[in-house]
C-alpha positions in Angstrom: 156.7 85.6 -53.0 157.5 87.2 -49.7 155.3 89.8 -48.3 156.2 93.2 -47.0 157.1 93.3 -43.3 155.3 96.0 -41.4 153.9 96.7 -38.0 150.2 95.9 -38.3 147.7 98.2 -36.7 144.4 97.0 -38.3 143.8 94.5 -41.1 140.6 96.2 -42.3 141.0 96.9 -46.0 144.1 94.7 -46.5 142.5 92.5 -49.1 140.8 95.4 -51.0 144.2 97.2 -51.1 145.9 94.0 -52.4 143.3 93.7 -55.2 143.7 97.4 -56.0 147.4 96.9 -56.4 146.8 94.0 -58.8 144.3 96.0 -60.8 146.6 99.0 -60.8 149.4 96.8 -62.3 147.1 95.5 -65.0 145.8 98.9 -66.0 148.9 101.1 -65.4 150.3 102.9 -68.4 152.7 100.6 -70.3 151.2 97.4 -68.8 150.6 96.0 -72.3 154.2 96.7 -73.3 155.5 94.8 -70.3 153.8 91.6 -71.4 152.2 90.9 -68.0 151.1 87.3 -68.4 151.0 86.2 -64.8 149.3 87.8 -61.8 152.3 86.6 -59.8 154.5 89.3 -61.5 152.1 91.9 -60.0 152.4 90.5 -56.5 155.1 92.9 -55.2 153.0 95.9 -56.1 149.9 94.4 -54.6 151.7 93.4 -51.5 153.1 96.9 -51.0 149.6 98.4 -51.3 148.3 96.0 -48.6 151.3 96.7 -46.3 150.5 100.4 -46.5 146.8 99.8 -45.7 147.5 97.8 -42.5 149.8 100.3 -40.9 147.1 102.5 -39.7 143.5 102.2 -38.3 141.0 100.7 -40.6 137.6 102.0 -41.8 135.8 100.8 -38.6 138.0 103.1 -36.4 137.0 106.2 -38.3 133.3 105.5 -37.9 133.2 105.1 -34.1 131.4 107.7 -32.1 129.2 108.9 -34.9 
């Protein structure tokens, strides 16, 4: 599966966002009716979530100077 191509600003939270995308796909309304039998089928959603997360500054950037 190919990932999303984005300009990366910060990778903080990329893995968490990917996992959130997987979990969303498993729990989303209608997931049972889709017959999700493979985590691979949820990859595009998870990849998109991670791609969005890395485009801006991560958590560490927001806590600086406090």
